[in-house]
N, C-alpha and C positions, 0 to 999 in steps of 0.2 A: 537588532534580528533580525532580520527579514524570516518571514512566518515562510517555511517549510514547503508549502502550497504555490508558494511565490517563485521561490529555488528548483522545486518542478517542473517546473513550465519550463523554466531558462535550461533546463538538464535540458526538458526537450527541443527545446529549441538552436540550443548548439547542437544536439545529434541528429537532429533534421539537416541543419545547414550548413555541416562540416562531416569530416572522415576524422574520425578519431576512436581509435585502436587501441591506446588503453586507457585507467584509472589519472596518469601522473599529468596527461596531454587535460582531458576533462577536468579536475584538478584548476591544471594554472588553465584553464579558458573559465570556473567560476569565477577563480580569485580576481578574473578581472574584471567580471563582471561585478562584483563588491561582494562574494559570500567565501564568508569558508568556512569548510568543509575537512572535518577527518573523512580517510580512504573509508572507514568505515561505514561515514554515517552515508557515503557518493555509494559504498557497496548495500544496503538500503536502500536508501535512490534510485538504482538501477533495478534490483527488483520490484521495486514497489510497482513499475514506470513496464515490466514485463523485457527493457531490453537485453536484448539478443545481440551476439557478434556474428558475423558472413561476413561469407570470403569473399572477397573481390578477384577471385577468379587463377591468380599469381602470384603475388610477395604477401597474403596472408590476409589480415581479417578489420573488419571496423566493426563498430558497433551497430544498432541495424531499432527503430522500433516498430514496433506491433500497429497492424492495421485494425483497425476496427472495426473492420467488420470478422477479425480473423479470432475473436471475443469469441469463444465457443460455446454452446446454445449451453452445457450443460452447465455453461461457468449465467452464464442471463438466467439461467434459471434459481441460481445461487442466490444470485445478487437482490432475483426477489424476493426469493427465501427471507433474507436479512431487512428488506424496504417495508414488506409485508407485517413483520412475527415483531421489530421492537416497538415496545408503547416508551421506553423509557434505557435511560444509561445510568447510573453513580458511580459515584468510586472514593473508597479510601486508600491514597495511596499509589501502590500497582495495585490492587485490589478490588477489581470490579464485581457489580449486579447491575444484570439488564435486566427488563421485567420486557415479556411478551404476550401477546394473547392468547388465552388459555389453550395449552396442546401445542404451540409454535414454537416453545424454545428446543425441543431433538430437531430440529430442522433446520433452527437456524444457529445451534451450535456444529453440527455437520457444517453448514453454508461457511462458519465464519473457520471451521479447521479444511474444507478443498483451498479458500479463497488463498489459504497461507498469506493472512495479518499479518503482516511484520513486528509490528508490536506486542501481536497476543504467543501469551508463552505456552495457554491450555486453556482450554473450557470447562465444567463440568454441568449440564442442562439435565434442567428435572423439567413438567408440565410446560412452567409459567414463568418459571425463573433459570438463567444461564449466570455460574459462577465464572469471570474473566482473569487473568492471572498475564499480569505485562509482566512482557523480558526487564529485567534491571538496567534503571538507567529510561527506560520510556516511560513516558508522563499519561494525565488520562489528554491534553492534545493534543500529544504528535496521534491518539489513536481517530482523535476526529478531527483533525488532518485525512490520515487516510482516509478515512472513510467518505470524506468529499471529494475523495482524490479515486478511490477504488468501485463507492455507492453512490456517486450523484442521488440526489434525493432525500438521500434518509433520511428522518428528522430528528432531531438530537432532547 
């Protein structure tokens, strides 16, 4: 099975180079590229990539990727909070403990919540530790791939 990171890159390319108006079409295109995923997985991928639908002006809507420049200043700030604060991440099943610099756990926890990382169900922050619960069926590896996509250059 190919890595999620590679699949996300393929989804981006397909959306950039084709006028795709529904998930069934995108799922078929992914199958043609060698990726077999469920509709639920594709929905999570589209949410992570911040794919939206825009009007073509007369007959319907099609998928569109956000421009990198459209990442809000506040989102950039939250990404910086995560990069700056995290020291380590350890997991046991769906439960994770993120160690942060002293006094950074709250801002990193808020940043993770605001960034809406799809693998994370919730966080609970103290002074230098964040308790993380992953959604059912998600793994540490899924979260790491999400971090690579949304928060580049984060130390693992």
